[in-house]
C-alpha positions as CSV (number, residue, x, y, z in Angstrom):
1,M,96.2,-71.3,42.8
2,R,93.8,-70.8,45.6
3,G,90.3,-72.0,45.7
4,L,87.2,-69.8,45.9
5,S,87.0,-67.6,49.0
6,Y,84.3,-68.3,51.5
7,A,82.5,-65.0,50.6
8,V,82.2,-66.0,46.9
9,T,81.0,-69.5,47.8
10,S,78.4,-68.1,50.2
11,L,77.1,-65.6,47.6
12,I,76.7,-68.4,45.0
13,L,74.8,-70.6,47.5
14,V,72.5,-67.6,48.5
15,V,71.7,-66.8,44.8
16,A,71.0,-70.4,44.0
17,S,68.7,-70.8,47.1
18,V,66.7,-67.7,46.1
19,I,66.2,-68.9,42.5
20,I,65.1,-72.3,43.7
21,A,62.7,-70.7,46.2
22,L,61.2,-68.5,43.5
23,I,60.6,-71.5,41.2
24,V,58.9,-73.4,44.1
25,V,56.7,-70.4,44.9
26,G,55.8,-70.0,41.2
27,F,54.6,-73.6,40.9
28,A,52.8,-73.5,44.3
29,F,50.7,-70.5,43.4
30,N,50.3,-71.3,39.7
31,L,52.2,-68.2,38.6
32,F,53.4,-69.9,35.4
33,G,50.5,-69.6,33.0
34,S,51.2,-72.6,30.9
35,Y,51.0,-74.9,33.9
36,S,47.9,-73.2,35.4
37,T,44.4,-74.5,35.5
38,A,42.8,-71.3,36.5
39,G,39.6,-70.5,34.7
40,A,39.1,-74.1,33.6
41,V,35.5,-75.4,33.8
42,S,34.9,-79.2,33.8
43,P,31.8,-81.4,34.3
44,V,31.6,-83.6,37.3
45,G,29.4,-86.7,37.6
46,T,26.2,-87.5,35.7
47,A,24.2,-84.9,33.9
48,Y,20.5,-85.1,33.1
49,M,18.4,-83.5,30.3
50,Y,14.7,-82.8,31.1
51,V,12.5,-82.2,28.0
52,S,8.8,-82.7,29.0
53,S,8.9,-81.3,32.5
54,P,11.4,-79.4,34.6
55,P,13.4,-81.0,37.5
56,P,11.9,-80.6,40.9
57,G,12.1,-77.1,42.3
58,V,12.4,-75.3,38.9
59,P,9.3,-73.5,37.5
60,V,7.7,-74.8,34.3
61,T,8.5,-72.8,31.2
62,T,7.1,-73.7,27.7
63,N,9.3,-74.9,24.9
64,T,12.3,-75.2,27.2
65,V,14.9,-77.9,27.7
66,Y,16.5,-78.2,31.1
67,L,20.1,-79.4,31.7
68,V,21.0,-80.5,35.3
69,V,24.8,-80.6,35.4
70,T,27.5,-80.3,38.1
71,L,30.3,-78.0,36.9
72,N,33.6,-77.3,38.6
73,N,34.8,-73.8,37.8
74,R,38.4,-73.2,39.0
75,G,38.2,-69.5,38.1
76,P,35.9,-66.5,38.4
77,N,32.3,-66.3,37.0
78,V,32.3,-67.2,33.3
79,N,29.4,-66.5,30.9
80,I,27.7,-69.2,28.9
81,T,27.6,-67.6,25.5
82,A,26.1,-70.4,23.3
83,A,25.2,-74.0,23.3
84,T,24.4,-76.9,21.0
85,I,22.2,-79.9,22.0
86,N,22.6,-83.0,19.7
87,G,24.0,-80.7,17.1
88,M,21.1,-78.2,17.2
89,S,21.8,-74.6,18.3
90,A,20.1,-73.6,21.6
91,T,20.0,-70.4,23.6
92,P,20.9,-70.6,27.3
93,Y,18.7,-68.0,29.0
94,Q,18.5,-68.8,32.7
95,V,20.6,-70.6,35.3
96,Y,19.5,-72.0,38.6
97,L,21.8,-73.1,41.5
98,Y,20.4,-76.5,42.5
99,N,21.0,-78.2,45.9
100,S,20.5,-81.8,47.2
101,A,17.2,-80.8,48.9
102,G,15.7,-80.2,45.4
103,T,15.4,-76.4,45.7
104,A,16.7,-74.1,43.0
105,K,17.8,-70.5,43.3
106,L,17.8,-68.3,40.2
107,V,21.1,-66.8,39.3
108,S,21.1,-63.2,37.9
109,G,22.7,-63.8,34.6
110,V,23.7,-66.8,32.5
111,Y,27.1,-67.8,33.9
112,V,28.9,-70.6,35.7
113,P,29.8,-69.4,39.3
114,P,33.2,-70.3,40.8
115,G,33.6,-73.6,42.7
116,Q,31.7,-76.9,42.2
117,N,28.0,-76.3,41.8
118,T,25.0,-78.2,40.5
119,L,23.3,-76.0,38.0
120,V,20.0,-76.2,36.1
121,I,20.5,-74.4,32.7
122,L,17.4,-73.5,30.7
123,F,17.6,-73.5,26.9
124,T,15.2,-72.1,24.3
125,G,15.4,-72.0,20.5
126,L,14.8,-75.7,19.8
127,N,11.8,-78.0,19.9
128,P,12.0,-80.3,23.0
129,N,10.4,-83.0,20.9
130,Y,13.6,-83.2,18.7
131,V,15.9,-83.8,21.7
132,A,16.1,-87.6,21.7
133,G,18.5,-90.4,22.4
134,T,20.8,-91.2,25.2
135,P,23.3,-89.7,25.8
136,V,22.2,-86.2,24.8
137,N,25.4,-84.5,23.7
138,V,25.6,-80.9,24.9
139,Q,28.3,-78.4,24.1
140,L,28.5,-75.2,26.2
141,T,30.6,-72.4,24.8
142,L,31.9,-70.1,27.5
143,G,33.0,-66.5,27.5
144,N,36.6,-67.4,28.2
145,G,36.8,-69.3,24.9
146,Q,36.5,-72.8,26.4
147,T,33.9,-75.4,25.3
148,V,32.6,-77.8,27.8
149,Y,31.3,-81.1,26.5
150,V,28.5,-82.9,28.5
151,A,26.9,-86.2,27.8
152,A,23.5,-86.1,29.6
153,S,21.0,-88.9,30.3
154,L,17.5,-88.1,29.0
155,V,14.8,-87.8,31.5
156,G,11.2,-87.6,30.2
């Protein structure tokens, strides 16, 4: 009996190389959904909850609670659809992009933009006097079905 011909051996090596290359490209570009982190939002660093006055650079609004949080969004814009603060339902109604210079820019809509951003999220629907204790536990429900949990330090 003769061994495999050079043509058959070459064909097997080429097919195996193409399959390995496709697998590597799939992992490199997150083409396999179960291994992908696209669209995931996660908190970064320390968050702060302001109840009696807004953080610097944000206008004063009555009966409002302000959450200053840095969120890393590894996907497109995602809406904030609901929130609870220490177990109480709250309505997110405005979002500001906040920078290290202490200035805030109002975002048109209530969403988390892509990338890592420090946000000031304004909430209504609860009495600021009932937000007490440290940490303040915040749950943000997002339009993609994800819930982001934040433990914020209380600031006067």
